[in-house]
KELUMNU-658287 format. One record per residue (C-alpha): x, y, z; residue number from 1. Coordinates in pm, 1 decimal. Layout:
BEGIN
<u=X&v=Y&w=Z&i=NUM>
...
end
This chain:
BEGIN
<u=0.0&v=0.0&w=0.0&i=1>
<u=108.5&v=355.8&w=-65.5&i=2>
<u=36.3&v=644.6&w=165.0&i=3>
<u=-174.8&v=913.0&w=-2.1&i=4>
<u=-190.4&v=1210.9&w=228.0&i=5>
<u=-147.5&v=1567.2&w=111.6&i=6>
<u=-155.4&v=1914.8&w=259.7&i=7>
<u=-231.9&v=2220.6&w=49.4&i=8>
<u=79.0&v=2432.7&w=26.3&i=9>
<u=266.3&v=2674.6&w=-211.0&i=10>
<u=593.6&v=2495.7&w=-204.5&i=11>
<u=572.4&v=2133.1&w=-107.2&i=12>
<u=870.8&v=1917.2&w=-42.8&i=13>
<u=805.7&v=1548.7&w=-73.7&i=14>
<u=1049.1&v=1300.4&w=71.9&i=15>
<u=1097.7&v=928.9&w=25.8&i=16>
<u=999.2&v=695.1&w=305.8&i=17>
<u=1208.3&v=388.4&w=366.0&i=18>
<u=1175.4&v=58.2&w=552.8&i=19>
<u=1256.0&v=36.4&w=922.4&i=20>
<u=1625.8&v=-65.2&w=902.3&i=21>
<u=1716.9&v=235.1&w=689.1&i=22>
<u=1491.0&v=463.1&w=889.9&i=23>
<u=1693.2&v=376.4&w=1200.2&i=24>
<u=2010.5&v=520.8&w=1048.0&i=25>
<u=2123.9&v=876.8&w=1108.8&i=26>
<u=1973.9&v=1111.4&w=851.0&i=27>
<u=2112.8&v=1261.7&w=642.1&i=28>
<u=2430.3&v=1058.4&w=601.9&i=29>
<u=2511.5&v=1219.6&w=266.2&i=30>
<u=2403.7&v=1502.7&w=38.8&i=31>
<u=2031.0&v=1543.4&w=-23.7&i=32>
<u=1899.3&v=1655.5&w=-362.4&i=33>
<u=1607.0&v=1899.0&w=-380.5&i=34>
<u=1422.1&v=1914.8&w=-712.5&i=35>
<u=1240.5&v=2247.8&w=-765.7&i=36>
<u=963.7&v=2204.3&w=-1020.8&i=37>
<u=1028.6&v=2540.6&w=-1184.8&i=38>
<u=1334.1&v=2719.6&w=-1331.2&i=39>
<u=1588.9&v=2919.2&w=-1132.9&i=40>
<u=1438.0&v=3242.4&w=-1009.4&i=41>
<u=1094.8&v=3098.1&w=-928.3&i=42>
<u=975.3&v=3124.3&w=-567.0&i=43>
<u=1024.6&v=2756.0&w=-489.1&i=44>
<u=1379.1&v=2782.9&w=-625.2&i=45>
<u=1441.3&v=3084.8&w=-398.7&i=46>
<u=1303.6&v=2894.6&w=-102.4&i=47>
<u=1516.5&v=2585.2&w=-165.6&i=48>
<u=1831.8&v=2794.0&w=-172.7&i=49>
<u=1733.6&v=2964.3&w=152.7&i=50>
<u=1652.1&v=2628.5&w=310.6&i=51>
<u=1982.6&v=2490.3&w=184.9&i=52>
<u=2180.7&v=2739.4&w=390.2&i=53>
<u=2027.3&v=2619.9&w=715.9&i=54>
<u=2025.7&v=2257.3&w=604.0&i=55>
<u=2404.0&v=2258.5&w=563.3&i=56>
<u=2462.2&v=2451.4&w=885.7&i=57>
<u=2241.2&v=2237.6&w=1105.5&i=58>
<u=2268.7&v=1892.4&w=946.4&i=59>
<u=2628.0&v=1906.0&w=817.7&i=60>
<u=2525.4&v=1781.1&w=472.7&i=61>
<u=2467.0&v=1983.4&w=155.0&i=62>
<u=2125.3&v=2031.3&w=-1.2&i=63>
<u=2189.9&v=2012.1&w=-375.7&i=64>
<u=1934.3&v=2207.5&w=-581.5&i=65>
<u=1856.2&v=2059.8&w=-924.3&i=66>
<u=1580.4&v=2236.5&w=-1119.9&i=67>
<u=1360.0&v=2024.4&w=-1348.4&i=68>
<u=1094.2&v=2259.5&w=-1489.3&i=69>
<u=808.3&v=2185.3&w=-1724.2&i=70>
<u=449.6&v=2062.2&w=-1749.6&i=71>
<u=334.0&v=2264.9&w=-1451.3&i=72>
<u=561.4&v=2072.1&w=-1214.7&i=73>
<u=486.9&v=1724.1&w=-1348.6&i=74>
<u=834.8&v=1668.2&w=-1493.5&i=75>
<u=998.3&v=1719.2&w=-1154.2&i=76>
<u=726.3&v=1520.3&w=-979.0&i=77>
<u=768.7&v=1222.9&w=-1213.3&i=78>
<u=1144.7&v=1236.1&w=-1166.3&i=79>
<u=1110.3&v=1219.3&w=-788.8&i=80>
<u=845.3&v=947.9&w=-814.5&i=81>
<u=1093.7&v=732.1&w=-1009.4&i=82>
<u=1377.0&v=796.9&w=-762.5&i=83>
<u=1481.4&v=563.1&w=-482.9&i=84>
<u=1252.2&v=582.9&w=-179.9&i=85>
<u=1536.4&v=664.9&w=56.3&i=86>
<u=1470.6&v=1024.0&w=159.7&i=87>
<u=1756.9&v=1168.0&w=-44.6&i=88>
<u=1554.3&v=1305.4&w=-337.9&i=89>
<u=1302.9&v=1576.3&w=-247.2&i=90>
<u=1047.0&v=1751.6&w=-462.0&i=91>
<u=995.4&v=2124.3&w=-406.6&i=92>
<u=676.1&v=2222.8&w=-579.5&i=93>
<u=342.9&v=2397.4&w=-556.6&i=94>
<u=11.0&v=2248.3&w=-453.5&i=95>
<u=-130.3&v=2254.7&w=-807.6&i=96>
<u=75.4&v=1945.2&w=-891.5&i=97>
<u=-192.2&v=1759.8&w=-696.2&i=98>
<u=-492.9&v=1991.9&w=-706.4&i=99>
<u=-499.7&v=2103.4&w=-1072.5&i=100>
<u=-256.2&v=1900.1&w=-1281.8&i=101>
<u=-450.1&v=1570.6&w=-1269.6&i=102>
<u=-730.8&v=1748.6&w=-1456.3&i=103>
<u=-507.1&v=1928.4&w=-1707.1&i=104>
<u=-235.2&v=1679.2&w=-1797.8&i=105>
<u=-230.3&v=1320.0&w=-1906.2&i=106>
<u=38.2&v=1173.3&w=-1681.3&i=107>
<u=2.5&v=794.0&w=-1678.9&i=108>
<u=336.2&v=759.2&w=-1496.9&i=109>
<u=232.6&v=978.6&w=-1205.5&i=110>
<u=-42.4&v=992.0&w=-946.3&i=111>
<u=94.6&v=1265.7&w=-725.6&i=112>
<u=-145.1&v=1209.8&w=-437.0&i=113>
<u=-43.1&v=841.7&w=-428.1&i=114>
<u=317.5&v=834.9&w=-548.3&i=115>
<u=437.3&v=1126.7&w=-337.6&i=116>
<u=405.4&v=1202.8&w=32.3&i=117>
<u=392.0&v=1562.0&w=161.6&i=118>
<u=646.1&v=1631.8&w=432.5&i=119>
<u=614.6&v=1998.9&w=516.8&i=120>
<u=437.1&v=2312.8&w=404.0&i=121>
<u=706.1&v=2577.2&w=373.5&i=122>
<u=552.5&v=2903.8&w=257.5&i=123>
<u=296.7&v=3081.0&w=45.0&i=124>
<u=320.3&v=3365.7&w=-200.6&i=125>
<u=81.6&v=3575.1&w=-410.5&i=126>
<u=55.0&v=3645.9&w=-781.2&i=127>
<u=58.0&v=3992.0&w=-933.0&i=128>
<u=-113.0&v=4116.1&w=-1249.0&i=129>
<u=154.5&v=4310.5&w=-1434.3&i=130>
<u=160.3&v=4476.6&w=-1773.9&i=131>
<u=420.8&v=4620.0&w=-2005.4&i=132>
<u=423.7&v=5002.9&w=-1983.7&i=133>
<u=301.1&v=5019.2&w=-2343.4&i=134>
<u=-42.1&v=4901.6&w=-2225.7&i=135>
<u=-228.6&v=5232.5&w=-2178.6&i=136>
<u=-365.2&v=5180.6&w=-1827.1&i=137>
<u=-268.0&v=5285.1&w=-1475.0&i=138>
<u=-522.5&v=5105.6&w=-1258.3&i=139>
<u=-706.1&v=4774.8&w=-1252.6&i=140>
<u=-1035.0&v=4947.4&w=-1334.9&i=141>
<u=-876.0&v=5104.9&w=-1641.3&i=142>
<u=-734.2&v=4766.1&w=-1740.1&i=143>
<u=-1075.9&v=4598.5&w=-1722.0&i=144>
<u=-1227.7&v=4875.6&w=-1935.4&i=145>
<u=-940.9&v=4853.1&w=-2184.8&i=146>
<u=-942.7&v=4472.0&w=-2203.8&i=147>
<u=-1317.2&v=4406.9&w=-2238.4&i=148>
<u=-1349.5&v=4496.8&w=-2608.3&i=149>
<u=-1020.7&v=4318.3&w=-2686.3&i=150>
<u=-866.8&v=3975.2&w=-2642.6&i=151>
<u=-535.8&v=4045.1&w=-2473.1&i=152>
<u=-278.6&v=3775.8&w=-2408.7&i=153>
<u=-143.6&v=3702.4&w=-2063.7&i=154>
<u=162.5&v=3505.3&w=-1957.0&i=155>
<u=182.1&v=3260.1&w=-1668.8&i=156>
<u=432.8&v=3008.3&w=-1536.3&i=157>
<u=246.3&v=2719.0&w=-1699.6&i=158>
<u=-85.1&v=2541.7&w=-1742.2&i=159>
<u=-263.9&v=2504.5&w=-1410.3&i=160>
<u=-11.6&v=2697.2&w=-1199.3&i=161>
<u=-135.6&v=2963.0&w=-953.8&i=162>
<u=-87.7&v=3246.1&w=-1204.6&i=163>
<u=-302.2&v=3066.5&w=-1460.4&i=164>
<u=-571.0&v=2991.7&w=-1202.6&i=165>
<u=-563.9&v=3353.6&w=-1078.6&i=166>
<u=-620.1&v=3473.5&w=-1434.2&i=167>
<u=-914.8&v=3238.9&w=-1480.3&i=168>
<u=-1070.4&v=3368.1&w=-1157.9&i=169>
<u=-1011.4&v=3725.0&w=-1274.0&i=170>
<u=-1178.0&v=3661.2&w=-1610.0&i=171>
<u=-1473.7&v=3488.5&w=-1446.4&i=172>
<u=-1518.3&v=3782.8&w=-1209.4&i=173>
<u=-1486.7&v=4060.2&w=-1467.8&i=174>
<u=-1609.7&v=3911.9&w=-1793.7&i=175>
<u=-1278.1&v=3995.4&w=-1959.5&i=176>
<u=-1156.1&v=3747.2&w=-2222.3&i=177>
<u=-782.3&v=3684.1&w=-2243.1&i=178>
<u=-559.5&v=3434.1&w=-2423.3&i=179>
<u=-330.4&v=3223.3&w=-2205.3&i=180>
<u=37.4&v=3197.9&w=-2301.7&i=181>
<u=200.7&v=2939.3&w=-2070.2&i=182>
<u=573.0&v=2919.7&w=-1996.4&i=183>
<u=795.6&v=2679.4&w=-1802.7&i=184>
<u=801.5&v=2911.0&w=-1503.7&i=185>
<u=743.6&v=3271.9&w=-1398.0&i=186>
<u=1098.7&v=3375.2&w=-1488.1&i=187>
<u=1075.3&v=3305.2&w=-1864.3&i=188>
<u=721.9&v=3447.3&w=-1867.1&i=189>
<u=841.1&v=3768.5&w=-1702.8&i=190>
<u=1114.8&v=3810.5&w=-1962.7&i=191>
<u=860.1&v=3805.1&w=-2245.1&i=192>
<u=635.5&v=4056.6&w=-2068.7&i=193>
<u=940.3&v=4280.1&w=-2022.8&i=194>
<u=1005.7&v=4251.3&w=-2396.9&i=195>
<u=637.5&v=4319.2&w=-2477.7&i=196>
<u=611.8&v=3982.9&w=-2652.3&i=197>
<u=309.4&v=3929.3&w=-2426.1&i=198>
<u=146.8&v=4248.6&w=-2291.5&i=199>
<u=51.6&v=4123.8&w=-1945.3&i=200>
<u=107.6&v=3842.9&w=-1699.1&i=201>
<u=-26.5&v=3688.0&w=-1382.1&i=202>
<u=306.6&v=3608.5&w=-1223.7&i=203>
<u=471.6&v=3540.2&w=-887.7&i=204>
<u=510.9&v=3862.0&w=-693.4&i=205>
<u=876.7&v=3804.8&w=-589.8&i=206>
<u=972.9&v=3751.2&w=-955.0&i=207>
<u=809.7&v=4061.2&w=-1102.6&i=208>
<u=845.6&v=4313.8&w=-822.5&i=209>
<u=1207.4&v=4416.9&w=-894.7&i=210>
<u=1096.2&v=4508.4&w=-1248.0&i=211>
<u=795.9&v=4698.1&w=-1112.9&i=212>
<u=1020.1&v=4899.6&w=-882.2&i=213>
<u=1255.2&v=4979.4&w=-1171.0&i=214>
<u=963.3&v=5104.3&w=-1383.5&i=215>
<u=992.5&v=4831.3&w=-1645.2&i=216>
<u=658.1&v=4674.9&w=-1552.2&i=217>
<u=331.4&v=4813.6&w=-1418.2&i=218>
<u=171.6&v=4624.5&w=-1126.5&i=219>
<u=-207.9&v=4654.5&w=-1116.5&i=220>
<u=-306.2&v=4426.2&w=-827.7&i=221>
<u=-196.9&v=4132.4&w=-613.8&i=222>
<u=-413.9&v=3823.2&w=-577.0&i=223>
<u=-376.3&v=3779.2&w=-201.5&i=224>
<u=-621.6&v=3891.0&w=66.8&i=225>
<u=-362.7&v=4136.8&w=201.6&i=226>
<u=-103.9&v=4352.1&w=30.7&i=227>
<u=236.9&v=4199.7&w=-23.8&i=228>
<u=516.1&v=4311.8&w=212.1&i=229>
<u=731.5&v=4386.7&w=-92.8&i=230>
<u=451.3&v=4559.3&w=-286.5&i=231>
<u=283.9&v=4776.9&w=-25.8&i=232>
<u=176.6&v=5032.6&w=-288.9&i=233>
<u=1.8&v=4770.2&w=-503.6&i=234>
<u=-364.4&v=4711.8&w=-410.8&i=235>
<u=-523.9&v=4372.7&w=-371.6&i=236>
<u=-776.8&v=4266.5&w=-632.3&i=237>
<u=-1053.9&v=4327.9&w=-379.2&i=238>
<u=-926.0&v=4677.8&w=-298.3&i=239>
<u=-918.1&v=4752.0&w=-670.7&i=240>
<u=-1280.8&v=4645.0&w=-709.7&i=241>
<u=-1254.6&v=4283.9&w=-827.9&i=242>
<u=-1375.8&v=4018.5&w=-584.2&i=243>
<u=-1339.1&v=3640.9&w=-587.4&i=244>
<u=-982.4&v=3632.2&w=-713.9&i=245>
<u=-779.9&v=3536.5&w=-407.0&i=246>
<u=-514.7&v=3289.4&w=-512.8&i=247>
<u=-188.0&v=3195.3&w=-347.4&i=248>
<u=81.4&v=2946.7&w=-430.9&i=249>
<u=185.7&v=2706.8&w=-156.1&i=250>
<u=534.9&v=2558.2&w=-139.2&i=251>
<u=618.4&v=2230.6&w=28.1&i=252>
<u=861.3&v=1938.2&w=47.0&i=253>
<u=753.1&v=1591.0&w=-62.7&i=254>
<u=909.1&v=1249.7&w=-110.0&i=255>
<u=848.5&v=926.4&w=-292.5&i=256>
<u=604.5&v=696.4&w=-120.8&i=257>
<u=686.8&v=327.3&w=-106.6&i=258>
<u=592.9&v=24.5&w=105.9&i=259>
<u=595.3&v=189.9&w=446.9&i=260>
<u=694.7&v=26.4&w=771.0&i=261>
<u=715.6&v=338.2&w=987.6&i=262>
<u=576.5&v=622.6&w=774.4&i=263>
<u=471.9&v=838.6&w=1069.3&i=264>
<u=814.7&v=830.3&w=1230.0&i=265>
<u=997.1&v=905.1&w=906.2&i=266>
<u=762.8&v=1181.7&w=801.5&i=267>
<u=801.7&v=1347.5&w=1141.8&i=268>
<u=1178.6&v=1328.4&w=1115.8&i=269>
<u=1192.0&v=1476.5&w=766.8&i=270>
<u=950.3&v=1750.6&w=867.4&i=271>
<u=1174.2&v=1838.0&w=1159.8&i=272>
<u=1476.2&v=1840.0&w=929.9&i=273>
<u=1332.0&v=2099.1&w=695.2&i=274>
<u=1171.2&v=2276.2&w=989.5&i=275>
<u=1518.0&v=2375.3&w=1108.6&i=276>
<u=1499.3&v=2652.0&w=852.1&i=277>
<u=1153.2&v=2771.5&w=948.2&i=278>
<u=1244.7&v=2787.3&w=1315.2&i=279>
<u=1578.6&v=2953.5&w=1254.3&i=280>
<u=1638.5&v=3312.4&w=1353.8&i=281>
<u=1575.3&v=3547.7&w=1063.2&i=282>
<u=1354.7&v=3310.3&w=861.5&i=283>
<u=1063.1&v=3552.2&w=857.0&i=284>
<u=1286.8&v=3835.2&w=743.2&i=285>
<u=1427.6&v=3633.9&w=456.0&i=286>
<u=1084.9&v=3518.1&w=344.4&i=287>
<u=952.0&v=3874.0&w=371.4&i=288>
<u=1238.9&v=3994.1&w=155.4&i=289>
<u=1090.7&v=3792.2&w=-133.2&i=290>
<u=729.4&v=3869.6&w=-48.0&i=291>
<u=664.6&v=3519.9&w=85.0&i=292>
<u=521.1&v=3418.6&w=419.1&i=293>
<u=682.8&v=3129.9&w=603.3&i=294>
<u=444.0&v=2858.0&w=713.3&i=295>
<u=389.5&v=2789.5&w=1081.9&i=296>
end
């Protein structure tokens, strides 16, 4: 039997669970590989590199970050699902790998809620609707008025990711019709919005905000219930007059599920391992720096 528990989170890390003899050994005895499901520069990539600093300090083993982007996180998830169930290959991804992807992708080699076990919910982050300065609007209300008689394109980090879902909620709430242009992550999508290849994007706030502050992008609203700590001047969708669009990405650690002997004990241990970062001094400050809230 395989354990099929899951917690909703922006960045999930999933860890392998091993039989009792291996579980009794000191962990980690060697380097651990974390597999972010999106390219460098995405929030879960940021988080893994922050976690890695504390991982090495506290556990005396390196956390090797190896990005495997594509298919809304499924490529990384399948890779981890095929890895040895020994706790040394972790998936760092967003909750949509389990909540949305099964309905959007045909993945016969992966059943994320069965093949992977959630270990810890690390953080959550919002999306931001941004546009290239050539789009003649300054506010969300102006954008809705401008977009209604047109069919604008919008970029996201991929099919079914939080940015895509936020855009769908926005369109359902406003009646605006837009064409989705998916990318392999928010970083590549942001580059094309910067180049005006795509006029707008629903993209991770930590990725786009440096470009907003430099004047290269215009931020119209964030999708969270509260304003972002790194975008205090940007209103929420609700503040800007659009309701029903709250959407956040949740990041967590997960591992390959196998024939478990002591799953509870191993899951607790791996959660405590990653939790060293969350409980470390300065964690909230580092997460706030990228507009992300650490889980508790």
